[in-house]
PAZAPA-4460 file (N, C-alpha, C; in steps of 0.05 Angstrom, whole numbers, plus 32768, in hexadecimal, padded with zeros to 4 digits):
% residues 316
    n_x    n_y    n_z   ca_x   ca_y   ca_z    c_x    c_y    c_z   seq   type   mol
   82A7   817A   7EA0   82B7   817F   7EB3   82BD   8167   7EC9     1      M     A
   82CE   815E   7ED6   82CA   8143   7EE6   82CC   8156   7F0B     2      N     A
   82BB   8148   7F12   82C2   8150   7F32   82D7   814D   7F3E     3      P     A
   82E0   815F   7F4F   8300   8162   7F5B   82FD   8146   7F71     4      G     A
   8314   8144   7F7A   8318   812A   7F8C   830E   812C   7FA8     5      R     A
   8306   814E   7FAD   82F6   8154   7FC9   82DE   8153   7FC1     6      G     A
   82D4   814D   7FA7   82B1   8152   7FA3   82A2   8136   7FAB     7      E     A
   8295   813B   7FB1   8282   811C   7FB3   8270   8123   7F9D     8      R     A
   826D   8104   7F94   825D   8103   7F75   823C   8109   7F7E     9      P     A
   8234   8114   7F67   8215   811E   7F64   820B   80FD   7F65    10      R     A
   81F0   8105   7F73   81E2   80EE   7F75   81BE   80F8   7F65    11      H     A
   81B5   80D5   7F65   819C   80E4   7F50   8182   80ED   7F5E    12      L     A
   8186   80EA   7F83   8173   80FB   7F91   8174   8111   7F96    13      G     A
   8184   8126   7F90   8176   813F   7F8A   8165   8140   7F7D    14      R     A
   8176   813F   7F5E   815F   8144   7F49   813C   8139   7F4C    15      G     A
   8146   8121   7F55   8121   8115   7F5D   8110   8123   7F7D    16      L     A
   8128   8127   7F80   8114   813C   7F99   8103   8150   7F89    17      E     A
   8113   815D   7F7C   8104   817A   7F70   80DF   816B   7F5E    18      S     A
   80D8   8155   7F61   80C6   814B   7F50   80AF   814B   7F68    19      L     A
   80BC   8144   7F79   80AD   8148   7F97   809F   815B   7FA9    20      L     A
   809C   816E   7F96   809A   818B   7FA8   8087   818E   7FB3    21      S     A
   8069   817D   7FA5   804F   8180   7FB5   8057   8176   7FD4    22      P     A
   806A   8165   7FD4   806F   8158   7FF4   807F   8169   8004    23      I     A
   808B   8174   7FF8   80A8   818E   800B   8091   81A6   800E    24      N     A
   808F   81A8   8027   8078   81C7   8032   808E   81E5   8037    25      V     A
   809C   81EE   8026   80A3   8202   8027   809A   8208   804E    26      P     A
   80B2   8214   8060   80AF   821D   8074   80A3   8238   8072    27      P     A
   808A   8244   8087   8077   8253   808A   8087   8263   809B    28      V     A
   8085   827D   809F   8093   828E   80A2   8076   82A3   80B8    29      T     A
   807D   82A7   80DA   8063   82A9   80E5   806C   82C3   80F0    30      V     A
   8060   82DA   80EB   8067   82F0   80FA   805E   82F8   8111    31      H     A
   8064   82FC   8121   8059   82FA   8143   8052   8314   814B    32      V     A
   803B   8317   8148   8035   8339   8154   8016   8336   8162    33      G     A
   8005   8349   8158   7FED   8347   8174   7FE2   8332   8166    34      A     A
   7FC8   831F   8173   7FC8   8300   8175   7FB4   8310   815A    35      P     A
   7FA0   8307   8144   7F8B   830C   8137   7F72   82FC   813F    36      V     A
   7F60   8314   813E   7F4D   8307   8149   7F37   82FA   8134    37      Q     A
   7F2B   82EC   8139   7F1B   82D2   811A   7F0A   82E1   8116    38      P     A
   7EFE   82E5   80F7   7EE6   82FD   80F8   7ECB   82E3   80FE    39      E     A
   7EB5   82F0   810B   7E9B   82E5   8108   7E8E   82DB   80F4    40      A     A
   7E86   82BD   80F5   7E78   82B6   80D5   7E66   82D0   80D0    41      P     A
   7E66   82D2   80B2   7E50   82E6   80A8   7E38   82D9   809A    42      K     A
   7E2A   82D3   80AF   7E12   82D2   80AB   7DF7   82E5   809F    43      M     A
   7DED   82E3   8082   7DD7   82ED   807F   7DC6   82FF   808D    44      P     A
   7DB8   8320   808C   7DA6   831C   8098   7D92   830F   8097    45      P     A
   7D7F   8311   80B2   7D68   8301   80B7   7D58   8307   809A    46      D     A
   7D55   832A   8095   7D44   832D   8079   7D4D   8323   806A    47      K     A
   7D63   831A   8061   7D70   8310   8049   7D66   82EF   8044    48      E     A
   7D63   82DF   805E   7D5C   82CE   8062   7D3D   82C2   804F    49      L     A
   7D31   82D8   8060   7D17   82D8   8054   7D05   82BE   805D    50      G     A
   7CF0   82AF   8053   7CEA   829C   805F   7CF0   827C   8060    51      D     A
   7D0E   8287   804B   7D1A   8261   804D   7D20   8261   806B    52      S     A
   7D23   8272   8077   7D2B   8268   8091   7D13   8261   80A8    53      L     A
   7D10   823C   80B2   7CFA   8242   80BA   7CF6   8227   80CC    54      Q     A
   7CE6   8228   80E2   7CEA   8217   80F5   7CD9   81FB   80E7    55      H     A
   7CE5   81E5   80E3   7CD5   81CE   80D9   7CC6   81BB   80EC    56      L     A
   7CB9   81B3   80E9   7CB4   819D   80FD   7CC3   817C   80F1    57      A     A
   7CCA   816F   810B   7CDE   815D   80FC   7CCD   814F   80E8    58      L     A
   7CBB   8147   80F3   7CA2   8130   80E7   7CA4   8131   80CA    59      G     A
   7C9C   815B   80BD   7C9F   815C   80A3   7CBA   8150   808E    60      S     A
   7CD2   814F   80A2   7CEA   8148   8092   7CF0   8132   808D    61      I     A
   7CF3   8125   8073   7D07   8111   806E   7D1F   8108   806C    62      S     A
   7D25   80F5   806A   7D4D   80F1   8060   7D4D   80F5   8050    63      P     A
   7D6C   80F5   8047   7D75   8103   8028   7D79   80E6   8023    64      N     A
   7D6D   80DB   8008   7D74   80C4   7FF5   7D97   80C2   7FF0    65      P     A
   7D9B   80D4   7FF0   7DBA   80CE   7FE2   7DD0   80DB   7FFA    66      Y     A
   7DC4   80DD   8014   7DDC   80D2   8029   7DF0   80C0   8028    67      Q     A
   7E01   80D9   8024   7E25   80BA   8023   7E29   80A8   8039    68      A     A
   7E21   80BD   8052   7E2E   80A9   8065   7E16   8090   807C    69      R     A
   7E22   8078   8074   7E16   8067   8084   7E17   805E   809E    70      T     A
   7E2D   8064   80AB   7E39   8058   80C8   7E35   8076   80DD    71      V     A
   7E2E   8076   80F0   7E20   808A   80FA   7E32   8081   811A    72      W     A
   7E48   8095   812C   7E48   8094   813D   7E32   8099   8151    73      N     A
   7E31   8087   8162   7E16   8084   8173   7E20   8094   8186    74      E     A
   7E35   8090   8193   7E3D   80A1   81B2   7E3E   80C0   81A3    75      Q     A
   7E4B   80C9   818D   7E48   80E5   8181   7E2F   80F2   817C    76      D     A
   7E1F   80E4   817A   7E00   80EA   8178   7DF7   80F3   8191    77      L     A
   7DF3   80DA   81A4   7DF0   80E0   81B9   7DF8   80FC   81CA    78      A     A
   7E17   80FE   81C4   7E22   811A   81CA   7E13   8136   81C0    79      D     A
   7E11   8136   81A3   7DFF   8148   819B   7DE8   8153   81A7    80      L     A
   7DD6   8138   81A9   7DB7   8132   81B2   7DBE   8144   81C6    81      A     A
   7DCF   813D   81DC   7DCD   8149   81FA   7DCE   8173   81FD    82      A     A
   7DE6   8171   81DF   7DE3   818E   81E3   7DD6   819B   81CD    83      S     A
   7DC3   8187   81BD   7DB4   8196   81BC   7D93   819E   81C9    84      V     A
   7D8F   818A   81DF   7D7C   8183   81F1   7D8D   819A   8203    85      K     A
   7D9A   81AB   8205   7DA5   81C4   821B   7D9E   81E1   820F    86      A     A
   7DAC   81DB   81EB   7DB6   81F5   81DD   7DA1   81FB   81C5    87      N     A
   7D94   81E7   81BA   7D7B   81E4   81A5   7D8A   81E6   8191    88      G     A
   7D80   81E3   817F   7D9A   81DB   8165   7DA4   81FA   8154    89      V     A
   7DB8   81FB   8157   7DC6   8214   8159   7DCD   821E   8135    90      L     A
   7DC6   8206   8125   7DDA   820B   810B   7DB8   81FE   8101    91      Q     A
   7DAA   820D   80EF   7D93   8206   80DB   7D9E   81E5   80C3    92      P     A
   7D8C   81D4   80C7   7D92   81CD   80AB   7D86   81CE   8092    93      I     A
   7D8C   81C6   8085   7D88   81C4   8065   7D70   81BE   805B    94      L     A
   7D60   81B8   8050   7D46   81AE   8045   7D40   81B9   802D    95      V     A
   7D30   81A7   801A   7D1F   81B2   800E   7D02   81A6   8005    96      R     A
   7CF9   81B9   7FF8   7CD3   81B2   7FF7   7CD8   8195   7FED    97      P     A
   7CC8   8181   7FF3   7CC3   816A   7FEA   7CA3   8161   7FEE    98      F     A
   7C99   8154   7FD8   7C7F   8146   7FE2   7C73   814F   7FFA    99      Q     A
   7C61   816B   7FFD   7C55   816F   8011   7C60   8185   8029   100      G     A
   7C80   8172   802F   7C89   8179   8047   7CAA   8176   803D   101      G     A
   7CC2   8173   8045   7CE5   8184   8040   7CEF   8165   803F   102      Y     A
   7D00   816A   8033   7D13   8150   802D   7D36   8160   8038   103      Q     A
   7D42   8152   804B   7D59   8155   8056   7D75   8159   803B   104      L     A
   7D7D   8172   803B   7D97   8172   802A   7DB1   816E   803B   105      I     A
   7DB5   817A   8053   7DCD   817C   8065   7DBE   8183   8081   106      A     A
   7DD5   8175   8096   7DCD   817A   80AD   7DBD   8162   80B9   107      G     A
   7DC8   814C   80B3   7DBD   812A   80B6   7DBF   812A   80D7   108      E     A
   7DDA   8130   80DD   7DDE   812A   80FC   7DD3   8145   8112   109      R     A
   7DCC   815D   810A   7DBD   8167   811B   7D98   8160   8114   110      R     A
   7D9A   8152   8100   7D72   814C   80F9   7D76   813B   8113   111      F     A
   7D8E   8124   8109   7D8B   810D   8126   7D83   810B   813F   112      R     A
   7D9A   8128   8146   7D9C   812B   815D   7D85   8138   8164   113      A     A
   7D7B   8146   8159   7D61   8156   8161   7D44   8142   8166   114      A     A
   7D47   812A   815B   7D33   810F   8163   7D37   8109   817B   115      Q     A
   7D58   8107   8182   7D61   80F9   8191   7D5B   810F   81B1   116      M     A
   7D61   812C   81B0   7D52   812E   81C0   7D36   812C   81C2   117      A     A
   7D26   8134   81B0   7D0B   812C   81B4   7CFA   8149   81B2   118      G     A
   7D0E   815A   819E   7D05   817A   8190   7CE9   8169   817A   119      L     A
   7CE0   8185   8182   7CC3   8182   816B   7CCD   8192   8155   120      A     A
   7CD7   81A4   8155   7CE2   81B2   8135   7CF5   81B3   8136   121      A     A
   7D0A   81BD   811B   7D26   81C5   811B   7D2A   81DE   8108   122      V     A
   7D35   81F2   8110   7D3A   8207   80F5   7D45   81FE   80E5   123      P     A
   7D41   8205   80CB   7D3E   81F5   80B6   7D44   8212   809E   124      A     A
   7D59   8210   8084   7D59   821E   8075   7D4A   8211   805C   125      L     A
   7D39   821E   8055   7D2F   820C   8037   7D31   8217   801A   126      V     A
   7D44   8203   800A   7D4C   820B   7FE7   7D3E   81F0   7FE6   127      R     A
   7D3E   81FB   7FD1   7D32   81F7   7FB0   7D42   81ED   7FA7   128      D     A
   7D49   81D4   7FA6   7D66   81BF   7F93   7D50   81AE   7F89   129      V     A
   7D65   81AA   7F6E   7D6B   8189   7F61   7D69   8178   7F70   130      T     A
   7D67   8163   7F5F   7D79   813F   7F6C   7D8B   8147   7F68   131      D     A
   7DA1   814D   7F55   7DB9   814A   7F4B   7DCC   815E   7F62   132      E     A
   7DBF   817B   7F6A   7DC7   818F   7F82   7DC0   817B   7F9F   133      Q     A
   7DAF   8173   7F9C   7DAC   8165   7FB8   7DBD   814C   7FC4   134      L     A
   7DC4   8142   7FA9   7DD8   812F   7FAE   7DF8   813D   7FAB   135      F     A
   7DF6   814F   7FA4   7E1A   8159   7F9E   7E13   8176   7FC3   136      E     A
   7E05   8181   7FC5   7E04   8181   7FD5   7E13   8172   7FF9   137      W     A
   7DFC   815E   7FF5   7E04   8151   800C   7E1B   813D   800A   138      S     A
   7E24   8136   7FF7   7E46   812D   7FE7   7E58   813E   7FF4   139      L     A
   7E5B   8157   7FF0   7E68   8161   7FED   7E6E   8179   8013   140      V     A
   7E53   8178   8019   7E5D   817F   803C   7E61   8166   8046   141      E     A
   7E57   814D   8045   7E6D   8134   804D   7E87   8135   804A   142      N     A
   7E8F   8133   8032   7EA4   8137   802D   7EB7   814D   803F   143      I     A
   7EB3   8166   8039   7EB8   8179   8048   7EBA   817C   8066   144      H     A
   7EAE   8167   806E   7EA1   816D   808C   7EB7   814B   8097   145      R     A
   7EC8   8141   807C   7ED2   812A   8086   7EC7   811B   8091   146      R     A
   7EB1   8119   8098   7E99   8104   80A9   7E99   80EC   809F   147      D     A
   7EA7   80E2   807E   7E96   80C6   8071   7EB3   80B8   8077   148      L     A
   7EAF   8098   807F   7EC8   8084   807D   7ED2   8085   805F   149      N     A
   7EE6   8078   8055   7EF4   8072   8038   7EE1   8068   801D   150      A     A
   7ED0   8051   8035   7EBF   8043   8015   7EA2   8054   8016   151      I     A
   7E95   805B   8029   7E82   806F   8028   7E89   8086   8016   152      E     A
   7E9E   8098   801A   7EA9   80A5   800A   7EB1   809C   7FEC   153      R     A
   7EB3   8082   7FEC   7EB9   8077   7FCE   7EA1   8077   7FBC   154      A     A
   7E8A   8063   7FD4   7E74   8061   7FC5   7E5D   807A   7FBE   155      K     A
   7E5B   808A   7FCC   7E54   80A8   7FCB   7E63   80B1   7FAE   156      A     A
   7E7A   80B6   7FA8   7E8C   80B3   7F8F   7E7B   80AA   7F79   157      Y     A
   7E83   8088   7F76   7E76   807E   7F6E   7E57   8083   7F5C   158      Q     A
   7E4E   8081   7F6D   7E2A   8083   7F6C   7E26   80A5   7F5A   159      R     A
   7E38   80BA   7F6E   7E34   80D7   7F60   7E39   80CC   7F3E   160      Y     A
   7E4C   80C2   7F38   7E57   80BA   7F1C   7E41   80B2   7F11   161      L     A
   7E36   8096   7F19   7E1F   808F   7F05   7E00   8097   7F08   162      G     A
   7E0A   80A2   7F1B   7DE7   80BB   7F1C   7DE6   80C2   7F02   163      A     A
   7E02   80DA   7EFB   7DF8   80F0   7EEF   7E08   80ED   7EDC   164      F     A
   7E17   80CD   7ECC   7E26   80CF   7EB8   7E3A   80DE   7EB9   165      S     A
   7E4B   80E7   7ECF   7E60   80F5   7EC8   7E7F   80DE   7ECB   166      L     A
   7E90   80ED   7EBB   7EA8   80EE   7EBF   7EB3   80E8   7EDA   167      T     A
   7ECF   80D7   7EDB   7ED4   80E9   7EF6   7EEB   8101   7EF2   168      Q     A
   7EEE   8113   7EDF   7EF3   812F   7EE1   7EE0   813B   7EE1   169      A     A
   7ECB   8138   7ED2   7EAE   814C   7ED4   7EAB   8147   7EF3   170      E     A
   7EA2   8133   7F02   7EA1   8130   7F21   7EB2   8142   7F2D   171      A     A
   7ECE   813C   7F28   7EE1   8156   7F38   7EDD   8172   7F3C   172      A     A
   7ED3   8177   7F21   7ECF   818E   7F21   7EBD   819C   7F2E   173      E     A
   7E9F   8189   7F20   7E7F   8192   7F38   7E8E   8197   7F50   174      R     A
   7E99   817F   7F66   7E99   817B   7F7D   7EAB   8186   7F86   175      L     A
   7EC6   819E   7F75   7EDC   81A2   7F83   7EF0   8197   7F8F   176      G     A
   7EF5   817D   7F80   7F06   8169   7F89   7F1F   8169   7F74   177      E     A
   7F32   8159   7F77   7F46   8157   7F68   7F43   8138   7F5E   178      D     A
   7F41   813A   7F3E   7F35   8119   7F3A   7F46   8101   7F45   179      R     A
   7F64   8109   7F45   7F73   80ED   7F59   7F65   80E6   7F6F   180      S     A
   7F5D   80FB   7F80   7F4E   80F5   7F96   7F38   80D9   7F93   181      V     A
   7F29   80E3   7F7B   7F09   80DB   7F76   7F14   80B9   7F6D   182      I     A
   7F2A   80C1   7F60   7F35   80A3   7F4F   7F38   8090   7F62   183      A     A
   7F46   809F   7F7E   7F5E   8090   7F96   7F48   8083   7F9E   184      N     A
   7F31   808A   7FA8   7F19   807C   7FB5   7F04   806D   7F9C   185      Y     A
   7EFD   806C   7F80   7EF3   805F   7F78   7F02   8049   7F71   186      L     A
   7F23   8045   7F77   7F31   8022   7F75   7F2A   8016   7F8C   187      R     A
   7F23   8028   7FA8   7F1C   8019   7FC0   7F08   8003   7FBD   188      L     A
   7EF0   8007   7FA0   7ED7   7FF0   7FA5   7EE6   7FD8   7F9B   189      M     A
   7EFB   7FDC   7F90   7F09   7FC0   7F84   7F0F   7FAD   7F99   190      D     A
   7F13   7FB9   7FB5   7F1D   7FAB   7FC4   7F0A   7F90   7FCE   191      L     A
   7F13   7F76   7FD6   7F01   7F66   7FDB   7EEB   7F71   7FF7   192      P     A
   7EDD   7F64   7FF8   7EC4   7F78   800D   7EC9   7F74   8026   193      E     A
   7EE0   7F5D   8038   7EE8   7F62   8047   7F00   7F79   8050   194      E     A
   7F0D   7F7C   8042   7F1C   7F97   804D   7F07   7FAE   803B   195      I     A
   7EF9   7FB4   802D   7EEA   7FC2   8034   7EDD   7FCD   8049   196      R     A
   7EE2   7FB5   8060   7EC9   7FBD   8072   7EE6   7FBE   8089   197      Q     A
   7EF5   7FB8   8088   7F08   7FC2   8099   7F14   7FDF   8093   198      M     A
   7F05   7FE3   807E   7F10   8009   8081   7EF5   8012   8088   199      L     A
   7EE5   8006   8087   7ECE   8014   8092   7ED1   801B   80B3   200      V     A
   7ED1   7FFC   80C2   7ED6   7FFF   80E1   7EEC   8010   80E7   201      D     A
   7F02   801E   80CA   7F17   8029   80DC   7F30   801B   80E3   202      G     A
   7F29   8005   80DB   7F3E   7FEE   80E3   7F5F   7FEF   80CA   203      R     A
   7F53   7FF7   80B9   7F67   8003   80A0   7F6A   801F   8094   204      L     A
   7F80   802B   8095   7F7B   8046   808F   7F7A   8044   806B   205      M     A
   7F73   805A   805B   7F75   8060   8049   7F8B   805D   8033   206      M     A
   7F9E   8059   803F   7FBF   8053   8039   7FC7   803F   8032   207      G     A
   7FB9   8033   804F   7FB7   800E   8047   7FAE   8002   802E   208      H     A
   7F98   8010   802E   7F82   8004   8017   7F9E   800A   7FF7   209      A     A
   7F9B   801D   7FFE   7FAB   8026   7FD9   7FC3   8013   7FD8   210      R     A
   7FDA   800B   7FEF   7FEC   7FFA   7FE5   7FE1   7FE2   7FE2   211      A     A
   7FD7   7FDA   7FEF   7FBE   7FB8   7FE5   7FB8   7FBA   7FD0   212      I     A
   7FB0   7FC2   7FBA   7FA3   7FCB   7FAE   7FB4   7FC8   7F96   213      L     A
   7FC9   7FC9   7F90   7FE0   7FC3   7F8C   7FE9   7FA7   7F7F   214      S     A
   7FDD   7F99   7F93   7FE3   7F7A   7F97   7FD4   7F70   7F82   215      L     A
   7FD8   7F58   7F72   7FC9   7F4C   7F5A   7FB9   7F49   7F63   216      P     A
   7FAF   7F33   7F7B   7F98   7F1C   7F80   7F90   7F2D   7F91   217      T     A
   7F75   7F22   7F96   7F66   7F24   7FAB   7F6B   7F14   7FC9   218      D     A
   7F76   7F04   7FC5   7F84   7EED   7FD7   7F9A   7F02   7FE4   219      E     A
   7FAB   7F00   7FD7   7FC0   7F13   7FDD   7FBA   7F27   7FED   220      L     A
   7FA3   7F39   7FE0   7F98   7F56   7FEE   7F95   7F50   8013   221      R     A
   7F82   7F33   8011   7F73   7F27   8025   7F8E   7F2C   8030   222      R     A
   7FA2   7F17   8034   7FB4   7F0E   8045   7FC5   7F25   804D   223      K     A
   7FCC   7F3A   8040   7FD5   7F5B   803D   7FC7   7F64   8055   224      L     A
   7FB3   7F64   8053   7F9D   7F74   8069   7F9C   7F64   807E   225      A     A
   7F9F   7F4A   8081   7F9D   7F3B   809D   7FAD   7F3C   80A8   226      N     A
   7FC7   7F46   809C   7FE0   7F43   80A0   7FE9   7F5F   80B1   227      R     A
   7FDC   7F79   809E   7FDB   7F8A   80A4   7FD2   7F91   80C6   228      A     A
   7FBA   7F88   80C3   7FA8   7F8A   80DC   7FB8   7F76   80FD   229      L     A
   7FBC   7F63   80F4   7FC7   7F4E   8107   7FE8   7F5F   8113   230      A     A
   7FF5   7F70   8108   800E   7F80   8108   8010   7F8C   810E   231      G     A
   7FFA   7FA1   8111   7FF4   7FBA   810A   8004   7FCC   80FD   232      R     A
   800C   7FC2   80E6   801C   7FCB   80D7   801A   7FE7   80C2   233      L     A
   8025   7FF2   80C4   8028   8015   80BA   8024   8012   809B   234      S     A
   8019   802E   8094   8018   8034   8073   8028   8028   806A   235      V     A
   8045   8033   8073   805C   8030   8066   8068   8015   8064   236      R     A
   8064   8006   807B   806A   7FE9   8080   8058   7FD9   8070   237      E     A
   803C   7FE4   806B   802D   7FD6   8058   803C   7FD2   8036   238      V     A
   8042   7FF7   8035   804B   7FFC   8016   8066   7FE4   800F   239      E     A
   807A   7FE2   8023   808F   7FD6   8021   8089   7FB1   801A   240      R     A
   8079   7FAB   801F   8069   7F95   801D   8061   7F89   8009   241      L     A
   8055   7F9C   8004   804C   7F97   7FEA   805F   7F95   7FD0   242      V     A
   8072   7FB0   7FCA   808D   7FB2   7FC4   8098   7F9F   7FBD   243      R     A
   80A2   7F8F   7FD9   80B1   7F7D   7FD5   80A4   7F5B   7FC1   244      R     A
   808B   7F5B   7FCD   807D   7F4C   7FC7   8076   7F49   7F9D   245      H     A
   8075   7F5E   7F97   8074   7F67   7F78   8094   7F63   7F69   246      L     A
   80AB   7F6D   7F7B   80C1   7F66   7F74   80CA   7F4E   7F6D   247      D     A
   80BA   7F3B   7F89   80C2   7F1D   7F83   80B5   7F0C   7F76   248      E     A
   80A4   7F15   7F68   8093   7F05   7F4E   80A6   7EF4   7F42   249      E     A
   809F   7EE3   7F35   80A8   7ECE   7F26   80B7   7EE4   7F08   250      P     A
   80C7   7EE1   7F06   80CA   7EF3   7EED   80D7   7F09   7EF7   251      G     A
   80D8   7F1B   7F09   80D8   7F38   7F11   80FE   7F31   7F1E   252      A     A
   8106   7F47   7F16   811D   7F4A   7F21   811C   7F55   7F42   253      K     A
   8131   7F4F   7F5F   8133   7F56   7F6B   813B   7F60   7F72   254      A     A
   813D   7F80   7F6C   8145   7F97   7F6E   8144   7FA2   7F89   255      K     A
   8133   7FA5   7F90   812A   7FB9   7FAF   8138   7FB3   7FC1   256      L     A
   8149   7FA3   7FC4   815E   7F99   7FE2   816F   7FA4   7FD1   257      R     A
   817F   7FA1   7FB8   8198   7FB2   7FB2   8193   7FD3   7FB8   258      T     A
   8184   7FDC   7FB9   8181   7FF5   7FB2   8192   800C   7FC2   259      K     A
   819E   8026   7FC5   81A3   8039   7FD8   818A   803B   7FEC   260      P     A
   8188   8046   8006   8173   804D   8018   816C   8063   8006   261      S     A
   8177   8078   7FF6   816F   808D   7FF2   815F   8096   7FDD   262      H     A
   815E   8079   7FC3   8147   8072   7FB0   813B   8065   7FB8   263      I     A
   813B   8054   7FCA   8125   8049   7FDA   8111   805D   7FE5   264      L     A
   811B   806E   7FFB   8110   8085   7FFF   80F7   8095   7FEB   265      D     A
   8109   809D   7FCF   8101   80AF   7FC2   80E7   809A   7FAF   266      L     A
   80E9   8083   7FAF   80DA   806D   7FAA   80BD   806A   7FB9   267      E     A
   80BE   806F   7FCB   80AC   8073   7FE1   80A1   808B   7FE0   268      D     A
   80AD   80A8   7FDF   80A0   80BF   7FD6   8093   80B8   7FBE   269      K     A
   809D   80B2   7FA9   8089   80B7   7F90   8078   80A4   7F94   270      L     A
   8073   8090   7FA0   805F   8075   7FA6   8047   8086   7FAC   271      C     A
   804C   8099   7FC7   8039   80A2   7FD2   802F   80BD   7FC9   272      R     A
   8039   80C3   7FBA   8035   80E0   7FAE   801F   80D3   7F95   273      H     A
   802B   80C7   7F87   8021   80BD   7F6A   8006   80A7   7F69   274      L     A
   8005   8098   7F8E   7FF6   8085   7F8E   7FF2   8071   7F7F   275      G     A
   800B   8061   7F76   8017   8048   7F63   802C   804D   7F67   276      T     A
   803A   8032   7F61   8054   801C   7F63   8065   8039   7F4F   277      R     A
   8076   8036   7F4F   8093   8046   7F4B   80A6   8037   7F4E   278      V     A
   80B9   802E   7F37   80D9   8029   7F44   80ED   803C   7F30   279      A     A
   80FC   8040   7F44   811C   804F   7F3A   812F   803B   7F30   280      I     A
   813E   8046   7F24   815B   8034   7F1F   816E   8042   7F10   281      E     A
   817F   803F   7F17   8198   8056   7F14   81B0   803E   7F0F   282      T     A
   81C5   804D   7EFD   81DC   803B   7EF2   81F2   8050   7EFE   283      R     A
   8202   8052   7EF3   821F   8066   7EF2   821D   8070   7F0C   284      R     A
   821E   8064   7F1A   8227   8069   7F36   820E   8080   7F48   285      N     A
   81FB   8074   7F3C   81E2   808A   7F40   81D9   80A2   7F36   286      G     A
   81E7   80A9   7F1C   81EC   80BC   7F0D   81D5   80C4   7EF8   287      Q     A
   81CA   80B0   7EEC   81BC   80A4   7EDE   81A4   8095   7EE2   288      R     A
   818C   8092   7ED5   8180   8075   7EDB   8160   8080   7EC7   289      G     A
   8150   8072   7ED3   8130   8078   7EBF   8122   8076   7EE0   290      H     A
   8106   8078   7EDB   80F5   8075   7EF1   80E4   806B   7EE3   291      I     A
   80D0   8052   7EEC   80BB   8045   7EE4   809C   804F   7EF0   292      A     A
   808D   8053   7EE1   8070   8060   7EF4   805D   8044   7EF0   293      I     A
   8056   803D   7F02   8038   802B   7EF2   8017   8038   7EF7   294      E     A
   8011   8029   7EDF   7FF4   8033   7EDC   7FDE   8017   7EDB   295      F     A
   7FCD   801A   7EE0   7FC1   8006   7ED6   7F9D   8005   7ECB   296      D     A
   7F9A   8023   7EB4   7F8E   802A   7EA9   7F8C   8048   7EA1   297      S     A
   7F80   8048   7E8D   7F7E   8065   7E7F   7F7F   807B   7E91   298      L     A
   7F6D   807E   7EA7   7F5A   807E   7EB3   7F78   808C   7EC9   299      D     A
   7F82   8073   7ED3   7F96   8075   7EEA   7FB1   8085   7EDF   300      E     A
   7FBC   8086   7EBF   7FC7   808D   7EAC   7FC6   80B0   7EB0   301      F     A
   7FAA   80B4   7EAE   7FA8   80C8   7EAF   7FA4   80E5   7ECE   302      D     A
   7F9C   80D1   7EE1   7F9F   80DA   7EF7   7FC3   80DB   7F06   303      R     A
   7FD1   80CE   7EFE   7FED   80D3   7EF7   7FF4   80E6   7EEB   304      I     A
   7FEE   80EF   7ED9   7FFE   8101   7EC6   7FFA   811E   7ED9   305      T     A
   7FD4   8117   7EE1   7FD2   813A   7EE4   7FE3   8134   7F0A   306      E     A
   7FE4   8118   7F15   7FF5   8124   7F2E   8014   812B   7F2C   307      A     A
   801D   8128   7F10   8037   8131   7F07   8038   814C   7F00   308      L     A
   8022   8154   7EF5   801A   8178   7EEB   801D   8177   7ECB   309      G     A
   8019   815C   7ECC   8010   815C   7EA7   7FFD   8155   7E93   310      L     A
   7FF5   8159   7E7B   7FD6   815D   7E73   7FD4   814D   7E5B   311      A     A
   7FCF   812F   7E59   7FD3   8119   7E4A   7FB5   8116   7E48   312      C     A
   7FA7   8128   7E2D   7F86   8124   7E25   7F88   8101   7E0F   313      S     A
   7FA2   8100   7E07   7F9F   80E6   7DED   7FA3   80D5   7DF3   314      D     A
   7FA8   80C9   7E0B   7FA6   80A9   7E1A   7FBB   80A2   7E18   315      G     A
   7FCF   8090   7E18   7FE6   8086   7E14   7FE8   8083   7E02   316      V     A
***
């Protein structure tokens, strides 16, 4: 049936929006009533802790060799040390028996602050764990506390996969992470050292780096990274510059400038959701067309299919 004269033509936008359901957060109904008091943390009774909770001399504890964090905020440590000096260490650190003493599993900030405060001993929970568990627990603690910068996290994932010969899918399952998250962080290791340092210093964000990775050469990546710093460009502005360069490469059709604004917005959303370049081409007044999604490897292909809710175990 042909649309009536008074009806507006249907556009591709509404159909594509349905693909982006993870981006559109449904409204949350808030019921106003008596305030709900939060439950107190459920700590096990002392009798169940047994001998695992001890006060250990600081000198008997060695650092965690798998500590993922390499950058420490000295002012934050000084503030924590002042609190520890006044109130003591309120939350035990986690250690394991090691070579006649103990080895730190988790709680290095508290451990360092106790040293700065001049304490002789700290409360600690003692657990018998393997090297593999030590690596996993220390990595999970830092990831869940958001204490790592992007490059520290990427190196931790890289080291974890190599140390125990794990695939990205296996590591994701064991760490309670999405595989696409691990894949995106590992891709940061392909950046030039100068750009990785910008991420460590907090001068660039993860979103900037992911967009810059789409450029074909390190020289172009460096140029855009420096331009982003000099101009204080947002992630979206960097993404637009990357797409413009890719569309204007020799042999490519410069279609970016001729696309309707609602199609460009949908491309932006798909690019951010899938973490790769997406091109939408339309015809017949925007009622038909196709979507092109780029990938650079089979791992990248698997990550994208997972993000789309598909399962492709046989490769391309």
